[in-house]
C-alpha positions in Angstrom: 117.4 116.8 89.7 118.6 113.2 89.8 117.9 110.7 92.6 119.9 107.9 93.9 118.1 104.8 92.6 119.8 102.5 95.1 118.7 104.6 98.0 115.1 104.7 96.6 115.1 100.9 96.3 116.3 100.6 99.9 113.6 102.9 101.0 111.0 100.9 99.2 112.2 97.7 100.8 112.1 99.4 104.2 108.6 100.7 103.6 107.4 97.1 102.5 108.9 95.5 105.6 107.5 98.2 107.9 104.0 97.7 106.5 104.3 93.9 106.8 105.3 94.2 110.4 102.5 96.6 111.2 100.0 94.2 109.9 101.3 91.4 112.4 99.3 90.5 115.5 102.1 90.9 118.1 102.4 94.4 119.5 106.2 94.3 119.5 106.3 93.6 115.8 103.8 96.4 115.2 106.1 98.7 117.1 109.2 97.6 115.0 107.1 98.1 111.8 106.2 101.7 112.9 109.8 102.5 113.7 111.0 101.0 110.4 108.3 102.8 108.4 109.2 106.1 110.1 112.9 105.8 109.4 112.1 105.0 105.7 110.0 108.1 105.3 112.8 110.1 107.0 115.3 108.8 104.4 112.8 109.5 101.6 112.5 113.1 102.7 116.3 113.5 102.9 116.8 111.8 99.6 114.2 114.0 97.8 115.3 117.3 99.5 117.9 118.0 96.7 121.7 118.0 96.4 124.1 119.0 99.1 124.8 122.7 99.5 126.7 124.9 101.8 125.4 125.3 105.4 122.4 127.6 105.6 124.3 129.9 108.1 124.8 133.6 107.5 128.5 134.6 107.3 129.7 131.2 106.2 132.4 131.7 103.6 132.6 128.2 102.0 132.7 128.8 98.2 132.7 125.2 97.0 128.8 125.1 96.8 127.0 128.1 95.3 123.5 127.4 96.9 122.8 126.8 100.5 121.2 123.6 101.6 117.4 123.7 102.2 117.0 123.5 106.0 113.3 122.7 105.7 113.9 119.0 105.1 116.2 118.7 108.1 113.6 120.4 110.3 110.9 118.1 109.1 113.1 115.0 109.7 113.9 116.2 113.3 110.2 116.8 113.9 109.4 113.3 112.5 111.9 111.7 114.8 110.3 113.3 117.8 106.9 112.2 116.8 108.2 108.6 116.1 109.7 108.5 119.5 106.5 109.7 121.1 104.5 107.1 119.2 107.0 104.4 120.2 106.6 105.3 123.8 102.8 105.3 123.5 102.8 101.8 121.8 105.3 100.4 124.5 102.9 101.8 127.2 99.9 100.0 125.5 101.9 96.8 125.2 102.9 96.9 128.8 99.3 97.5 129.9 98.0 94.7 127.6 100.6 92.3 128.9 99.8 93.2 132.5 96.2 92.5 131.9 96.3 89.4 129.6 99.9 88.2 130.1 100.3 88.0 126.3 101.2 90.4 123.6 99.1 88.9 120.9 96.1 90.9 119.8 93.1 88.6 120.0 89.8 88.8 118.1 87.0 90.8 119.7 84.1 88.5 120.7 81.7 91.0 119.1 83.6 90.7 115.8 83.4 87.0 116.0 79.5 87.2 116.4 79.2 89.6 113.5 81.3 87.3 111.3 79.2 84.3 112.3 76.0 86.3 111.2 77.5 87.2 107.9 77.9 83.5 106.8 80.9 82.1 108.6 83.4 84.8 107.5 86.8 84.5 109.1 87.3 87.5 111.4 91.0 87.4 111.1 91.1 88.6 107.5 
């Protein structure tokens, strides 16, 4: 089995950008990172699922491809899309609630974390 190296490099870049955005303090950037990471994983599943084949439908008479395509990868990607959309809706609801309460989307340090960091010798709680 051979994989498309260009596609794998693109997936690696998308995963790196998604992880970078998830680690940001703004909720909107976290959401974009989650969506980007989810799409990269979907592309990875599709790339690693194997070569194209004929449709996995009984009675299909296309003879160009000898083996049918594996429908499991496509089912996993569809399930992943639904889960990602649900997660995006949940994060948007959290962002709206946080904005309604604090009028900002930045995630601030917890006062208890600041106290614990001060007790541990002046550690920076943001790291």
